[in-house]
C-alpha positions as CSV (number, residue, x, y, z in Angstrom):
1,M,14.6,22.0,25.8
2,P,12.7,24.7,27.5
3,M,14.1,26.1,30.8
4,S,10.9,25.1,32.7
5,L,11.6,21.5,31.6
6,S,15.2,21.5,32.8
7,A,14.6,23.1,35.9
8,S,11.7,20.8,36.9
9,L,13.7,17.5,36.3
10,P,14.0,15.4,39.6
11,R,17.1,16.3,41.6
12,A,18.4,12.8,41.4
13,I,18.3,12.8,37.6
14,S,19.8,16.3,37.4
15,T,23.0,15.1,38.9
16,V,23.5,12.8,35.9
17,R,26.4,14.4,34.0
18,C,24.8,15.9,30.7
19,R,24.8,18.8,28.4
20,V,21.7,20.9,28.4
21,V,21.1,22.8,25.2
22,A,18.6,25.1,23.7
23,V,17.6,24.5,20.1
24,V,18.1,27.7,18.2
25,G,18.1,26.9,14.7
26,G,16.8,24.7,12.0
27,R,18.2,22.7,9.1
28,G,21.8,23.6,8.3
29,G,22.2,26.3,11.0
30,P,23.5,26.4,14.5
31,I,21.3,23.9,16.4
32,A,22.2,24.2,19.9
33,R,23.7,26.6,22.6
34,P,24.4,25.5,26.1
35,F,22.6,27.8,28.7
36,G,23.3,28.0,32.4
37,S,26.4,26.4,33.8
38,V,27.0,22.9,32.3
39,A,29.5,20.2,32.5
40,A,31.8,19.5,29.6
41,P,30.3,17.1,27.1
42,T,30.8,13.4,28.0
43,T,30.3,10.4,26.0
44,T,28.5,8.4,28.6
45,V,25.8,8.8,31.2
46,T,26.6,7.2,34.6
47,P,24.2,6.8,37.5
48,P,25.5,8.9,40.5
49,L,27.5,6.8,43.0
50,F,25.7,8.4,45.8
51,L,22.3,6.9,44.8
52,P,22.8,3.3,45.9
53,L,19.2,2.6,46.0
54,L,18.5,3.7,42.5
55,S,19.2,0.9,40.1
56,R,20.3,1.6,36.7
57,R,17.0,0.3,35.5
58,S,15.0,2.5,37.6
59,L,17.3,5.4,36.6
60,A,16.3,4.7,33.0
61,R,12.6,4.5,33.9
62,T,12.7,7.8,35.8
63,L,14.4,9.5,32.9
64,S,11.7,8.1,30.6
65,A,9.0,9.1,33.0
66,S,10.3,12.6,33.5
67,R,10.2,13.0,29.6
68,T,6.7,11.6,29.4
69,D,5.2,13.8,32.3
70,E,6.7,17.2,31.4
71,A,5.1,19.5,28.9
72,V,7.3,19.7,25.7
73,S,7.2,22.9,23.5
74,M,6.8,21.8,19.9
75,P,8.7,23.7,17.4
76,T,6.7,25.1,14.3
77,D,9.5,25.1,11.7
78,G,8.3,24.1,8.4
79,G,4.8,24.0,9.9
80,A,5.4,20.7,11.5
81,V,2.6,20.0,14.2
82,A,2.5,17.2,16.7
83,D,0.4,14.3,15.5
84,A,-2.5,13.5,17.9
85,D,-1.7,9.8,18.1
86,M,2.0,10.0,18.9
87,N,2.7,9.5,22.5
88,A,4.6,12.1,24.6
89,V,7.9,10.3,24.5
90,Q,8.0,9.7,20.8
91,R,6.8,13.3,20.1
92,R,9.6,14.7,22.2
93,L,12.2,12.6,20.4
94,M,10.7,13.5,17.0
95,F,10.9,17.3,17.6
96,E,13.9,17.8,20.0
97,D,16.4,15.2,18.3
98,E,18.4,16.9,15.6
99,C,19.5,14.2,12.9
100,I,22.8,14.8,11.0
101,L,22.1,15.4,7.3
102,V,24.8,13.9,4.9
103,D,25.2,13.5,1.3
104,E,25.6,10.2,-0.5
105,H,29.3,10.2,0.3
106,D,28.7,10.7,4.1
107,N,29.8,14.3,4.1
108,V,28.0,16.2,6.8
109,I,25.8,19.0,5.2
110,G,23.6,20.2,7.9
111,H,21.0,18.9,10.4
112,D,17.2,18.8,10.9
113,S,14.7,17.5,13.2
114,K,13.9,13.7,13.5
115,Y,10.4,14.5,12.5
116,N,11.3,16.1,9.2
117,C,13.9,13.5,8.5
118,H,11.2,10.7,8.6
119,L,8.5,12.4,6.6
120,M,8.3,10.7,3.2
121,E,7.2,14.0,1.7
122,K,10.5,15.7,2.7
123,I,12.6,12.6,2.0
124,E,11.2,12.6,-1.5
125,S,11.0,16.3,-2.3
126,E,14.3,17.4,-0.5
127,N,16.2,14.2,-0.8
128,L,16.9,14.3,2.9
129,L,19.4,11.7,4.0
130,H,20.5,11.3,7.5
131,R,23.2,9.3,9.3
132,A,22.1,6.3,11.3
133,F,23.6,3.3,13.1
134,S,22.6,-0.4,13.5
135,V,24.1,-2.5,16.4
136,F,24.3,-6.2,16.4
137,L,25.2,-7.6,19.7
138,V,26.1,-11.2,20.0
139,N,26.7,-13.0,23.2
140,S,29.5,-15.5,24.1
141,K,27.3,-18.5,22.9
142,F,27.2,-16.5,19.4
143,E,23.4,-15.7,19.7
144,L,22.2,-12.4,18.1
145,L,20.2,-10.3,20.3
146,L,17.0,-9.0,18.6
147,Q,14.4,-6.6,19.6
148,Q,10.8,-5.9,18.7
149,R,10.1,-2.2,18.3
150,S,7.4,-0.7,20.6
151,A,4.0,-0.2,19.4
152,T,4.3,3.5,20.0
153,K,7.3,3.9,17.5
154,V,6.4,6.3,14.7
155,T,8.2,4.3,12.1
156,F,8.0,0.5,11.7
157,P,6.1,-0.2,15.1
158,L,6.1,-3.8,16.4
159,V,8.7,-5.0,13.8
160,W,11.5,-7.3,14.7
161,T,15.0,-5.9,14.1
162,N,18.6,-5.9,15.2
163,T,19.8,-5.1,18.7
164,C,19.5,-1.3,18.5
165,C,18.9,1.0,15.6
166,S,18.9,4.8,15.9
167,H,20.8,7.9,14.9
168,P,23.9,9.9,16.0
169,L,22.6,13.4,16.9
170,Y,24.0,16.9,15.8
171,R,26.1,17.3,18.9
172,D,29.8,17.5,19.4
173,S,30.3,14.0,21.0
174,E,28.4,12.2,18.2
175,L,30.0,14.2,15.3
176,I,33.5,13.0,16.0
177,E,34.7,11.4,12.7
178,E,38.1,10.0,14.0
179,N,37.6,6.2,14.5
180,F,33.9,6.5,14.0
181,L,33.8,7.7,17.6
182,G,30.7,9.8,17.3
183,V,28.8,6.8,16.0
184,R,30.1,4.7,18.6
185,N,29.1,7.3,21.3
186,A,25.6,7.3,19.9
187,A,25.3,3.6,20.1
188,Q,26.4,3.5,23.7
189,R,23.8,6.1,24.6
190,K,20.9,4.4,22.9
191,L,21.6,1.0,24.3
192,L,21.2,2.6,27.7
193,D,18.2,4.3,26.7
194,E,16.4,1.3,24.8
195,L,17.8,-1.6,26.6
196,G,19.0,-0.4,30.0
197,I,22.6,-1.6,29.2
198,P,24.9,0.6,31.2
199,P,27.8,2.3,29.4
200,E,30.5,0.6,31.6
201,D,29.3,-2.8,30.0
202,L,29.7,-1.5,26.5
203,P,33.0,0.2,26.2
204,V,32.9,2.4,22.9
205,D,36.1,1.0,21.7
206,E,34.6,-2.6,21.6
207,F,32.0,-1.5,19.0
208,I,33.4,-2.8,15.6
209,P,32.3,-0.8,12.6
210,L,32.0,-3.3,9.7
211,G,30.5,-1.4,6.9
212,R,28.0,1.3,5.8
213,I,24.7,1.0,3.8
214,L,22.5,3.6,2.1
215,Y,18.8,2.7,1.7
216,K,15.4,4.2,1.5
217,A,12.1,2.5,2.9
218,A,8.5,3.6,3.5
219,S,6.9,2.7,6.7
220,D,3.5,3.9,5.7
221,G,2.0,6.5,3.6
222,K,3.5,9.3,5.7
223,W,6.7,8.0,7.4
224,G,9.8,6.3,6.1
225,E,13.5,6.1,6.5
226,H,16.4,7.3,4.2
227,E,19.6,6.5,6.0
228,L,23.1,6.2,5.7
229,D,23.6,3.4,8.2
230,Y,26.7,2.4,10.1
231,L,26.7,-1.3,10.9
232,L,28.4,-1.9,14.3
233,F,29.2,-5.4,15.7
234,I,30.0,-6.0,19.5
235,V,30.4,-9.4,21.3
236,R,29.3,-8.9,25.1
237,D,27.4,-10.7,27.6
238,V,24.9,-8.0,29.0
239,N,22.0,-7.7,31.4
240,L,18.8,-6.3,29.8
241,H,16.3,-4.0,31.2
242,P,14.2,-2.9,28.1
243,N,12.5,0.4,28.1
244,P,8.8,-0.1,27.1
245,D,8.7,3.2,25.4
246,E,11.1,2.0,22.9
247,V,11.0,-1.9,23.0
248,A,8.1,-4.4,23.0
249,D,10.1,-7.6,23.3
250,V,13.6,-9.0,23.0
251,K,15.0,-12.5,22.2
252,Y,18.3,-14.1,21.5
253,V,18.5,-16.3,18.3
254,N,21.0,-18.6,16.9
255,R,21.4,-19.0,13.1
256,D,18.5,-21.7,12.8
257,Q,16.3,-19.6,14.9
258,L,16.9,-16.6,12.7
259,K,16.2,-18.8,9.6
260,E,12.9,-19.7,11.1
261,L,12.1,-16.0,11.9
262,L,12.8,-15.1,8.3
263,R,10.6,-17.9,7.0
264,K,7.7,-16.7,9.2
265,A,8.3,-13.2,8.0
266,D,8.4,-14.2,4.4
267,A,5.2,-16.4,4.9
268,G,3.2,-13.8,6.9
269,E,3.0,-16.2,9.9
270,D,2.3,-15.1,13.4
271,G,2.2,-11.6,12.4
272,I,6.1,-11.5,12.1
273,K,7.5,-8.5,10.4
274,L,11.1,-7.6,9.9
275,S,12.6,-4.1,9.6
276,P,13.8,-3.4,6.0
277,W,17.4,-2.3,7.1
278,F,17.7,-5.6,9.2
279,R,16.6,-7.7,6.2
280,L,19.0,-6.0,3.9
281,V,21.9,-6.7,6.4
282,V,20.6,-10.4,6.8
283,D,20.5,-10.9,3.0
284,N,23.9,-9.2,2.2
285,F,26.3,-9.5,5.3
286,L,25.2,-11.3,8.3
287,P,26.0,-14.9,7.5
288,K,29.7,-13.9,6.6
289,W,29.9,-11.8,9.8
290,W,28.7,-14.8,11.9
291,D,31.4,-17.1,10.4
292,H,34.0,-14.6,11.3
293,V,32.5,-14.1,14.9
294,E,32.7,-17.9,15.6
295,R,36.2,-18.0,14.3
296,G,37.4,-14.8,16.2
297,T,38.3,-12.9,13.1
298,L,35.6,-10.4,12.7
299,Q,37.8,-7.5,12.2
300,E,39.0,-9.0,9.0
301,T,35.5,-8.5,7.3
302,A,35.3,-4.8,8.0
303,D,34.9,-2.4,5.1
304,M,34.4,1.2,6.1
305,E,35.6,2.5,2.6
306,T,32.5,1.3,0.6
307,I,29.0,2.8,1.0
308,H,26.7,-0.1,-0.2
309,K,23.6,1.2,-1.9
310,L,20.9,-1.4,-1.3
311,T,17.3,-1.7,-2.2
């Protein structure tokens, strides 16, 4: 993040505890170096207590707006250029977020921009594989929360998918391997960013890692996914404040409603489309997980030793 951007953030937002870094390297090299005086890395972003009139929802909106309004310097590594039809928020995330590169055994081998990690040309030519996570949130009525990705998403816009899908970033707090804490921290961060769910409502130790899948899927002729995806389950009742830059719609579904959604997607009705990773999880794991949730034995179905290669 350029110094001019950091300095110009609204004062209320700058009081949120965060780690400001300057990207100084590319794939496989040192990616960031703190500048200025920064707080120690934390695993949550908490609204300041002295802003009683600033709701968590408006805080998330202000954060998003500040990203949109500020000029963002685009790196030129590898000749990457910002696409003209990419909005400011997605452009910022594509170039500033550094994904974790892994091999097929989930060993960290480097890092690269989100932009490069989702270019099918690089996925195919360099076999770029990055770490990801998919959250499945079920409420106390055993209904699964789904989201429809926003129209401005670069990959798979307007498709329906599980509660939250994103990437742990190449930063200390999200590289922690012990108890899969890095991925859990990333899930907590993105559920605030995408759905406005505050961290205190989603304790990291309540995310249950159930498995890992490895898959590749093209979104269109240019973009796609090649991910080693951690599947996280959590049972919580939460309040939602979706971020329109990330989410077009949300809905809770029970088993029968999900079956109807799958039928419509298969038949091409109502323009319903599902993300490829969500469909893979539905076809291979979700019914069994749902049984265990209802019986209160979800932990029994966890298998974090196997990496399932799915197509």
